[in-house]
Phi, psi and omega in degrees: 000128172275086191297319181298319180295318180294316180300321180296317183292336181265359185308313183299328181282314189287322189269351182291133178286332176223154180297328181297338181279350183276126175292124185242016177296160187305319182296323176285322181301315182299323177297314177300312186295325179294316181293315180295327175296317179296320182295314181303313181295319182294337182282000171293334180276126182304321182300318179294330177293325176294320184297316183289334177287310184290331183278346183093354181296324182297317178298319181294320178296323177295318180299310182296318180303313184290329176296314179299313182299322181299321179286317180305320186264353182237351180281148178279343181288119184258003177227227170033239184299327180300313180297319179298315179298323180294328177294317175295320179302315180303314181290323179295319178297321177302312181296317178294320176304313181290331179287344181272347189298119178051037183225095181292332180295317181289328175295322178296324178295318183294317182268355179056051178173186183285142180250006183261000179225171184297137179254123185286146179295334182296334179278109184281131176241093197301319184301312184274323182286330189239307189284317181296317173300323178295321178295317179299327184278350183294132173264333178201160177268313174228183177285354183267140181289339186285004176262004181302318181292322177298317182294315182294324177292319178299315182289324177297315181292326177296320177296318180296319180301313182297316181299315179291336178284314190263357186309119174060029177232099187296329179296317181288319180299315180298318185295320187264349187301322182300322183275333191262335191299308182298310177300327178294318176298318178296319178299318179296317181296322180301316187270359180304317178291344183253027190301326179290327186260332185247036183294335179299313179297313181298323183293312181289322179296319180290330175295316179294320181299323176301311183299315182294312183295328180298335181253326185224091180245002181296149176066016171294155191242170175297327176300319177299318179297317181297319179301314182296315181292329174294318176298314184300315182288339177275328182282325186310314180291341185275349182285131177272136178280132185234165171273105184305323183293331185257347184291144180263157182283149181274151177255144180251149177215139180248014179291124181298332183276339179253089188278060173054061187299320183234112177233126183300309176208091180299333187290336174293318177292322179299312184288332173295318179292313183295319180292326175296313178304311181301315180299314180298314182299312186287328179289323188263353182230067183290349182252020175302136185267108177263008187300139180060024179236042185301316180297321180292319179298314181299319179296318180301308183293323176299317179298319181293315180294320181293323178294320176297324177291318180294318186280338187305316180279354181274156171243125179202163182302139176063025178304315183301314181298313182297312183295321177295319180296319180294319179296315181291331177296319175303318180292317178297316177299312184291339178279350181296131185291347178271004181246132180272336181070005182294319182296335185270355185298322182297327175300317182291318177305312182297320180294314182296324182285329189236344188270149171244015180271108185302325181288321175297314179300316179300317179292324177294321178299316182296313182296317180296321177300315181289347179271357184263115177237358182203168176299325179300316176303313181297317180296321180295322179292318183292338177292330179261326186232100177290156180298326180299326179289321177299316179297316180300318184292344178294342177297343181263000178276122181247328180268120185307328178300337181291344183284345187304309179297320179301310181302314183289320180295315180295323178298320183285333180280334185290138175210172179297323180295314181294320181299327181294336183271347182284131180278163178298323179296317179295320180289327174299313179299319178297318181299322177296318177296317181295326176297319176299316179295316180304315180296331180278345181293344176295330184251332179241078190297337180289351173283337188298310179295329176292316175299314181299318180298316179295318179301316180295320178295317181298314180295326183291320187269338180286145176297153180302321182298318182289321176300319177298318179297316183294312185292327183280349183254049186294339177293325181251339181234118187277019186298324179299313181299319179297315181297317182289335178275346180275186181292156186301328182300325178297323177291321178298317179296320179298319178299320180304320179284317183291327182288345178249005178294154184292331179247154180285145176265148180304137179303327181300315181291314179302319184290326175300317179292319178296320179303322178289318182301323183272015172276079188296331185296340178280345183237025181271133182284331182219019179095344180236314183270138177284138180298147182295326182291324179287322176302320179300313183291317183290326178292326176296315181296317178298323178301314179297317181298309185289334175295320177295317182296318182300324183289345180272346179051043181284145178260359178271148179302137182289139184296321184290322178297319180296312187280332186227040180303309185297325181290318179294319177300316181297320178298313182293319180294329178283326181283327186302317180293351181280357185307320186261003179282148186261345183287153184297322182299314179297318181296316180296317179299316180295317178301318177297316177300319180297322179291317177301312180304316178297320179292318180295319180299320179291324181297309186281348175293342180276345183287141175286319180228136178261140176284171179298324181290321181290327177294314178301320180292321178298321181296313180295324178294321181295336183288347180279351185240000000 
């Protein structure tokens, strides 16, 4: 950089005491613009960025810029000198933007303070707090259409300035987010109709918005959500399908003079940014009020479903992330307590009946699940969508995360009445699906509680005879394996059903379930103590078992006592101290233990001789009375 020549060329601007003293005729203007262009180009070099900061030129450029902006936004002149000044403002912003690239010293000059600690809102930074938002909000510079290019360039360079200032600095992002978030949304909305031509502006603006929302997403509105979904559904058709294996990675540049000249497919990055913005807003603002906005909600969900439909056949970078974000966004919106989701059910019915798009199906499952608040809701859904169709549609699910809505929806739809209508073949097919999900829980742990809840509901509502058929058909139906791989409580509930079935279950199967039931470490509240809720269940199951044994009046030692003496003893020893507790959970647990103890005493009273272990068991049982 020929610093002296540049400084000489800028003397009329820098040394003028007032803007009015600067000669702005065309011949002078062209000279200023040429020098500023040379300066902007030279600032691509890190050393030159240091020079303008240390020499004071960066501070002078900021001062002049703010003087020009003050006249631009407060002068009554809508043509003439104002237009000239906007041209100079654009070039000055370009120079300052380039001077900020990877240069904390120049960033400190701009904010006039430290950038490594929190910056208070009370400290006004006029360029960013006031002028940049005003630039973002501009719809035109003059009444003439021929300034549109100047305006888009000015706004693009302003976006680059903001990006280079706040890049990877949470303190700066937090400080300026309040002033920039609203104008950024307005800027995005302005350029939405020009998405094919002005994607560079939209891309950089959306990148900044991601950073801002990640730190400051409070008080975002339904309108913000609508804007993002409108963008997403408009960008989706513009994404080019590529061969992922052969495509090259894109390079990023924050140089204001190089406005991302070559981008393989900017629309892929755009949709990644917009879906991220949407995800952040919905994740962090669960109490957004959608009340009395039924039409807007329907439009939002329609946009999301349509975007999933458009993107499904395409191949593009980060497709998995985008599709998951869109599906989860349907879920976040539908989970809002101010939305009934009734108006959106028809969307889900159509998708479930006709679509083979796993992400669309997953989103439809989630929305329908969130629309169920009563048995009547469940019945209405089942009138249109039978459970057999839900099970059938899981064949189109390829991403394990897509199972979440299916698991929750099926749990809510199941009832004793509905369970009676399910055929053995349908239940076999369901068991195969659940086995696939069970295998995926090793890698997708958030599926496990949903699977466990469904299994417990399924076991609860199915008749004992059907549970016995399914479990006894382990060669063709994997339900026993699923139960044994699930939490111990599921095995206990299964035993409750099998122990009251009209026909006996094989001892081998029963013992596998008992082995699982007595894995106390899976039901420990703190690593040592068994949870009171599990003690209640296991004592109930033991009560059913020993009541059956007692009725047989056998004189032989019981197999369960022999194989699990220590476990049964531990259960009784843990329940016994609850005798004097006043809370309902302790009382219920103790009463169950007392019933088990009574049954055990009756069982072993038939024995001619007690072993030392049976004697020990008799003593602890007697302590309950």
